[in-house]
TORLUM-696102 format. One line per 4 residues: number of its first residue (from 1); their letters; for each residue x, y, z of C-alpha. Coordinates in steps of 0.1 Angstrom, whole numbers, padded with zeros to 4 digits. Layout:
<rs>
NUM = A = X,Y,Z | ...
</rs>
This chain:
<rs>
1 = XXXX = -0143,0012,0109 | -0113,-0004,0127 | -0123,-0043,0132 | -0113,-0056,0161
5 = XXXX = -0097,-0086,0141 | -0074,-0112,0160 | -0039,-0112,0144 | -0026,-0139,0133
9 = XXXX = 0009,-0140,0124 | 0018,-0158,0090 | 0046,-0168,0069 | 0040,-0162,0031
13 = XXXX = 0070,-0161,0007 | 0096,-0168,0036 | 0086,-0138,0054 | 0071,-0135,0090
17 = XXXX = 0042,-0110,0087 | 0021,-0101,0119 | -0013,-0104,0100 | -0031,-0123,0078
21 = XXXX = -0039,-0093,0060 | -0007,-0080,0056 | 0000,-0117,0040 | -0025,-0117,0018
25 = XXXX = -0014,-0082,0004 | 0021,-0096,0001 | 0004,-0122,-0023 | -0015,-0099,-0038
29 = XXXX = 0013,-0081,-0045 | 0031,-0110,-0067 | -0002,-0120,-0083 | -0004,-0084,-0096
33 = XXXX = 0034,-0086,-0106 | 0042,-0053,-0081 | 0075,-0057,-0064 | 0074,-0054,-0026
37 = XXXX = 0096,-0052,0006 | 0079,-0060,0040 | 0085,-0032,0064 | 0114,-0012,0045
41 = XXXX = 0123,0015,0063 | 0116,0035,0097 | 0105,0069,0095 | 0099,0094,0121
45 = XXXX = 0069,0081,0135 | 0061,0058,0109 | 0073,0026,0097 | 0055,0016,0062
49 = XXXX = 0044,-0020,0062 | 0050,-0019,0026 | 0071,-0005,-0001 | 0057,-0014,-0038
53 = XXXX = 0067,-0009,-0069 | 0048,-0013,-0099 | 0054,-0006,-0137 | 0036,0028,-0158
57 = XXXX = 0037,0028,-0192 | 0031,0068,-0195 | 0058,0086,-0213 | 0062,0114,-0188
61 = XXXX = 0066,0091,-0164 | 0097,0070,-0154 | 0090,0032,-0158 | 0080,0028,-0124
65 = XXXX = 0057,0042,-0090 | 0068,0037,-0059 | 0045,0037,-0028 | 0051,0033,0009
69 = XXXX = 0018,0017,0022 | 0000,0011,0055 | -0018,-0017,0062 | -0050,-0015,0086
73 = XXXX = -0079,-0039,0093 | -0101,-0007,0080 | -0131,-0013,0058 | -0134,0028,0051
77 = XXXX = -0107,0053,0039 | -0120,0076,0067 | -0113,0053,0094 | -0068,0058,0083
81 = XXXX = -0076,0100,0091 | -0045,0110,0113 | -0025,0081,0105 | 0011,0090,0092
85 = XXXX = 0007,0073,0059 | -0024,0104,0048 | 0008,0130,0054 | 0027,0121,0023
89 = XXXX = 0003,0128,-0009 | 0028,0133,-0039 | 0058,0122,-0015 | 0060,0151,0006
93 = XXXX = 0044,0169,0037 | 0045,0203,0050 | 0059,0202,0085 | 0046,0230,0108
97 = XXXX = 0077,0249,0109 | 0070,0254,0071 | 0098,0231,0061 | 0091,0200,0037
101 = XXXX = 0097,0168,0048 | 0101,0139,0019 | 0099,0104,0016 | 0118,0081,-0014
105 = XXXX = 0082,0076,-0027 | 0062,0090,-0050 | 0034,0087,-0028 | 0024,0074,0009
109 = XXXX = -0011,0053,0008 | -0035,0036,0027 | -0046,-0001,0021 | -0073,-0016,0043
113 = XXXX = -0091,-0048,0040 | -0094,-0053,0004 | -0085,-0034,-0028 | -0119,-0015,-0027
117 = XXXX = -0102,0000,0007 | -0071,0018,-0010 | -0062,0055,-0015 | -0030,0074,-0026
121 = XXXX = -0021,0104,-0044 | 0003,0109,-0067 | 0018,0129,-0097 | 0010,0108,-0129
125 = XXXX = 0014,0113,-0166 | 0007,0150,-0175 | -0015,0152,-0139 | -0021,0139,-0107
129 = XXXX = -0045,0132,-0085 | -0064,0105,-0063 | -0054,0069,-0075 | -0066,0036,-0060
133 = XXXX = -0057,-0001,-0064 | -0082,-0007,-0094 | -0065,0019,-0114 | -0031,0002,-0113
137 = XXXX = -0039,-0036,-0118 | -0050,-0043,-0154 | -0065,-0079,-0146 | -0095,-0087,-0124
141 = XXXX = -0085,-0070,-0091 | -0114,-0089,-0069 | -0100,-0120,-0084 | -0064,-0120,-0079
145 = XXXX = -0076,-0105,-0041 | -0099,-0138,-0039 | -0067,-0159,-0050 | -0042,-0141,-0028
149 = XXXX = -0064,-0150,0001 | -0068,-0186,-0008 | -0030,-0192,-0014 | -0026,-0175,0023
153 = XXXX = -0050,-0198,0043 | -0028,-0223,0030 | 0001,-0207,0051 | 0014,-0212,0088
</rs>
């Protein structure tokens, strides 16, 4: 569902975000020790909200994975259908011409109103598949999310 929240611009860590939700995700990434950049690049038909880099310990992978993320106030992954962030599973998508379009990341990702509403598909280890934040944050995800929300409520 697409919620009709009022977008409240918020400054966090010296960055002006369009909404508290975006700022809370940035704070969550800091809490989880993920590196992030806000609105890092303009792609054809899409400006990702974030580029994040997070550690990976599998021997088959590099030391990190990279995602280009779209943040929307959705409470269900299905609400992202048709959004450009769903086009780049494994960092590539097929154009109607048969050409492959790629992004400078392992995958594109959809992030909604909390860590339970996250989704991406990427190669990992000896395999690949569907991923979400809970698979990649080693501590209690909901405690980090709550802590990030408390920090953001204190921001301008």
